[in-house]
N, C-alpha and C positions, 0 to 999 in steps of 0.2 A: 504494500500500500504506500510505497514511497512516491515522492514526486507530487507535483501540484494537483494532479487528478485524484490522487489518493489522500491528499491532506485536507481534512475537513475544515482546517483553519482558513483555507483559501475560499474566496467567494464562490458560492454554489455548493460546496461541501459534497457530501454523499459519496463521491468516488466512483470511478468507472467500474472497478472490480466489484464493488458492493452492488451496483446496479445490475451488473451482468451475472453475478454469481448467487443463485437462489440458495444453494447450500450454505454459503457464508452468511447470508442474511438470516437463515434459520438458526444457525449456530449462535450468531450474535443476539438474536431475539431471546434465546435461552439464557445466554450470558447476562443480558439485560434483566431478564425476569429474576434470575437467581443471584444477581449482583456479584458475578465472579469474572475474573479476567479470562479472556479467550484462551490464553496459554494453559490455564488450569482446566478448562473444558477439554482441551486437546490432550491433557494428561502430561504436559511437559513443564508446567509452571510450578513455582514454589509458593504460590498464594499472593505474591506481590505483583503489582501492576507494572509490567515492563512498558517501555516507550511504545512498542508495537501494539500492546494491549490498549494503551490509552488512545493511540491514533485510530485503531479499529472502533473503539467505543465512541469516540467523537464522530467518526464517519457515520456510524450507525445512527447516532442521535441526529445528525444533519439529514440523513436519509429519511428518518421518521418525520422530521419537521416538513419535508417536501412531499410527504405522502398524505393523501386525503384520508381522514379518519373514517369516512363513511364507505367509500368505494375501494380504497386501497391503491389507487393509481397516483401517478405524479403528473403534474402539468406538462413536463417535458415529453412525456410519452404521447401526448396529444398534439403538441406543437409541431406542425409540419415544417415550419421554417427552421426548427432545431433538429430535424431528422426524425421527428415523431410521425405517427400514423393515426390520423383521425379515425380510422376504422380498424385499429389494432385489437379492439375488444368488441365482443358482442354481449348482449344482455342474456341472462338466464334467470329462470324463475325457480326458486327452491321453497318448498313449504316445510317449515319446522313446526311440528306438533306442539312443542313446548312454547314457542312464540305465539302460536295460535291460542293456546290456553291462557297465556298471559294477556293477550289482546281481549279475549272474551271477558276475563275477570276485570280488566281495566274499564270495560264498558259499564260495569256495575258501580264504579266509583263515582260518587256525586260530584257535580261541578261546584266551584266556589271554595270557600275556606275549608270545608270538610275534606277536600281532596289534597290540600297542601301537604306535601311530604309523603304522600301515599305512593308506595312503590310495590309493585307486584313481583313476586319471585316464585321459584319452584323449589319444592322440598320433596324428596322421595317419600312415597306414601308410608312405607314402613317406619321412617324416622318420625313423621308427623303422628302416626298412630301410637308410637312408643311414648310420645310427649303428652299424651292424654292422661 
């Protein structure tokens, strides 16, 4: 990840390798989630953050800032003037039964102040029944 393209401190951040390498992004997502250096994830580190670990973590943070939190794409992927492709993605419809149950329950929450702070979640039936 050396050089300007791999250095997240340069304007644009992200890094070409990170953009092109799905496996690296997946590894860094786990490192981010568990707050460990990439070298430890690879089984080579001693627990301290090396310069390479810090550069990768900063590049991943820059990549995440460039990524839409809803659809997961980056603006550069759509920008034809920057080599992107307006038609690189197609939509797909997926039904999640859990999300469907949450939406149905959300419809039962009244409007106004009684709804403030109400958030619907899912709990396994066996866990809920044990709590009774």
